[in-house]
LOMAR-62628 format. One record per residue (C-alpha): residue in one letter; residue number from 1; z, x negated, y. Coordinates in Angstrom, 2 decimals, decimal comma, m for minus. Layout:
REM residues N
A / NUM / Z / X / Y
...
This chain:
REM residues 48
M / 1 / m21,05 / m65,14 / m91,58
I / 2 / m24,65 / m65,13 / m90,84
I / 3 / m25,10 / m65,31 / m86,86
A / 4 / m28,76 / m64,92 / m86,87
P / 5 / m29,16 / m61,40 / m87,67
L / 6 / m25,99 / m60,52 / m85,01
R / 7 / m27,66 / m62,77 / m82,20
S / 8 / m31,46 / m61,51 / m83,15
S / 9 / m29,63 / m57,75 / m82,24
L / 10 / m27,77 / m58,89 / m79,33
I / 11 / m31,23 / m60,20 / m78,00
K / 12 / m33,01 / m56,84 / m78,35
K / 13 / m29,86 / m55,03 / m76,82
G / 14 / m30,60 / m56,78 / m73,81
M / 15 / m27,16 / m59,02 / m73,71
I / 16 / m27,70 / m62,07 / m73,90
Y / 17 / m31,19 / m64,26 / m74,50
S / 18 / m31,71 / m67,48 / m74,95
P / 19 / m32,78 / m69,66 / m72,36
A / 20 / m33,60 / m73,24 / m74,87
H / 21 / m33,90 / m73,51 / m78,38
G / 22 / m30,11 / m73,43 / m79,61
D / 23 / m28,68 / m71,66 / m76,30
T / 24 / m27,61 / m68,20 / m75,49
A / 25 / m26,48 / m66,67 / m72,50
F / 26 / m25,08 / m63,80 / m71,28
T / 27 / m27,69 / m61,54 / m69,30
V / 28 / m24,56 / m60,04 / m67,16
P / 29 / m22,73 / m62,82 / m64,71
L / 30 / m19,47 / m63,38 / m65,46
F / 31 / m19,62 / m60,93 / m68,84
D / 32 / m18,04 / m64,04 / m70,76
Q / 33 / m14,64 / m63,72 / m68,81
F / 34 / m14,20 / m59,95 / m69,18
M / 35 / m14,92 / m60,56 / m72,77
L / 36 / m11,93 / m62,92 / m73,12
R / 37 / m9,64 / m61,13 / m71,03
T / 38 / m10,38 / m58,28 / m73,00
M / 39 / m10,20 / m59,72 / m76,23
P / 40 / m7,85 / m62,62 / m75,49
D / 41 / m7,31 / m63,46 / m79,18
G / 42 / m10,89 / m63,89 / m80,20
P / 43 / m12,84 / m61,42 / m82,55
R / 44 / m10,98 / m59,16 / m85,29
K / 45 / m12,22 / m59,86 / m88,72
A / 46 / m13,14 / m57,42 / m90,80
G / 47 / m10,21 / m55,20 / m92,59
Q / 48 / m7,50 / m56,14 / m89,61
């Protein structure tokens, strides 16, 4: 899986930002907890 294009897309959409080299953070407070509640098993892979 290539992460860079996905990360770049999320930054352009304003969903995440990079506070320091190698770090990524959500722009919306508690969004990480929301994602864990709505997708407890993690993201599905294509074809599943």
